[in-house]
N, C-alpha and C positions, 0 to 999 in steps of 0.2 A: 535471457529475460532477467530483468531486475526484480529483486524482492524488497518490498517495503513491509514494515510492521504496522499494523492498524491498531494503534493503542496510545494511551497516555500514561501507561504504567512504567515508571522509571526503572524498576528492577528488571522487568522483562526486556526492556530496551537495552539496558546495559548487558544483560546475559546474552542475548543473541548478537549484539554488536561485538562483544568480546570474541565470539566464534567467527567473526568475519563474514556474517551472513547478510547483513543489512545494507542495502543501497539507499535507503531513505525511510521516512515515517509519514504516515497519514494520521491525522487526528480529526475530531469533530467536537462540537459542544457536548454531545452525549458522552463521549469517551472521557472528556475532561471532567464532567460531572460525576461520573462513576468513580473516579479516583479521589474526588474531593480535594480539599486544600485550596491554595491560591492558584488559579489557572495560569496567571501571569508568570509565577515562579516556575510552574511546570513547563510551560512553553520555552522559557529561557533555558532551563536545564536541558530539555530535549534538543534545542538547537545547539547547545554546547557539546553534547555527547555525539550527535550525529553530524557528519560532514557533507552527506548527500542531501538531496532535496527533502525538505520538511514541509508538508502541507498543513497550514493553519487556516481555519475556516472563519469567515465573517459571520456575524449573526444578524446583521441588518438585512432587510429585504428590499430597501430602496437604493437607487443609484448613488446618491450623495453619501448615505451611510456606508455603503460597500466601499466606495472610494476612500473615505476617511479611515475606515477600519483597515482596509488593505495596505495603505501606506504605513499605518502604525504597526501592523504585524510584520511588515518588511523590516522594521527596525530591529527585529530579533536576529537578522542575519541576511547576507546576500544569497543564501541558499533557501530562503523561505519562499514557498510557493503559495499564493493566496487562493483559497478555495472559495469559489462563488457558486451559487445554486443555478441550476438550469432553468432560468426564467428570462424574460425579456430584459428586466433590469440587470440580472446577472450577466447576460451577454453584453450588454452596454457597458457595465463595469469591466468586463473581461477585455473588451476592445481598448478602453481607455488605459487600463493598467498595463496591458501588454505594450501599448504604444510608448508608455513611459518606462519600459524596461523591467516591469514587475511581472514575472511569470504567473500564470493563472491555471488552476485545476478546476474545470467545470464539473461539478458533482451532481448526483442524483440524475444520471442519464438512464433512460429506460427505453430508448428507441434509436433506430438508425438516423432518423430525421434530426433528432436533438443532437447527436454526435456530429453530424455534418454541419449544422449551424454553429456549434461550439468551435469547430475547426475553423470555420470562416470568420469567426470573431477573434481568432488569434490565440486560442487556448494552447498552452503547452501540453496539458493533459486533459483527457476526458475520462471520467470515472463511471463506467456502466456498472450497475448493481445487479449482478447475475443471480445471486442468492434470493433476493427479494422477487425476482421474476419466476424462479423456480417455485417459490412459495405459493404463487397464485396460478400455477398450472402451466406456465410457459417453460421453454428450455432456454435458460439464460445464456448458455454458451452460443446458441444460434445468433444472438445479438452481437457477440464479439466477432464471429465470422463475417457477419454483414458489415460491420464497421471497418473491419480490416480490409475487406474487398473495396469499399468506397474510398478509404484513405489511400490504398495502393493505386487504384485507378486514377486518382487525381493528385498524387504526390503530395498529400498533405503532411506536414511535419509534425502535426499533433500526435502525441503518443497515447496509446490505449492502455489505460491503468484499470485493470480488472479489479472490481471491489465487491464487497458483500460475498466474500469467498467462504464457503461453508465446510469444505472437506478437502483432503489432499488431491482427490481426483480432479476437482476444479483447477488446480494448479497445473496438473499434467495436460489437461484439455486446453488451458489458456496458452501453455508453452507450445503445444502442437499447432495451435491456430496461428501463432505468431504474434501474440499480444507482447507489448513492450514491458509491461510491468504488472505484477500482481501484488496486491496489498493484503496481508493476512493477519487475522487474529493470532495472538501467541499460541493458543491451543492448537490451531491448525499447523503452525510451523513446528510445534513440538511433535505432532503426529508424524510429520514428514521425516523426522530424525530416526524414528524407530522402525525395526522390523523383527519379527519373532525369530527368523533364521540368524540374524545378526546376534541376538542375545544367545541363542542356542550354540552358535559357533564359538563366540567368546568364552562361554561357559566351558565348552569342550577343550579349547586351548589352554585355559587355566588349569583345569583338572589334570590335563596330560603333563603340563609343566610341573605341577605339584607332585605328581607321581614320579616324574624323572628325578626331581630334587630329593624325594624320599629314598629312591633306589641308590643314588650317589651317596646319600648320607649313611645308609646301611653299610656300604662298602668301606667307609672309613671308620 
């Protein structure tokens, strides 16, 4: 399963990319606004750092606007994937952009029907938002299972990109379900790195080594 980072924070992107953990990046207008500064400079730098797919989102809601923005975003690099919303106009743009060789990530997916339609429109990725479903009393991971079954049944090449991930257990559940990608906030990826027993074991190893060094030092 691929791991994308869901952020526009350049420091976080560099940190986890230097660890070799990132297969791509997802951004949206809210994440860019959170970081401030010039969003165009940020997108340019993100696409320079990351060699895998980078999802950059349109802000237009009409077909013509999405087409214009999508082509402009693609100028940042051949690895740019254009994010379009799960609307009728968004699917129309998805079909047209895909036919022109520009891959599309259909975002804000909340039902199996929406995922099916996005796949039929030619999306490279569909992004189901599982955390937001959890927030309103649904089980977001059930949606991933349903989409996975539908895509498998009909051999859709569209990849399931699990979004709105709130905690590390979401990542494990997505991997066990067979999702293609998870996109994570930096805080969730950071939590995946740590474990109390890892810290305890490392502390014990270092203490034992220091003890051994002291014993040898006393002999001399």
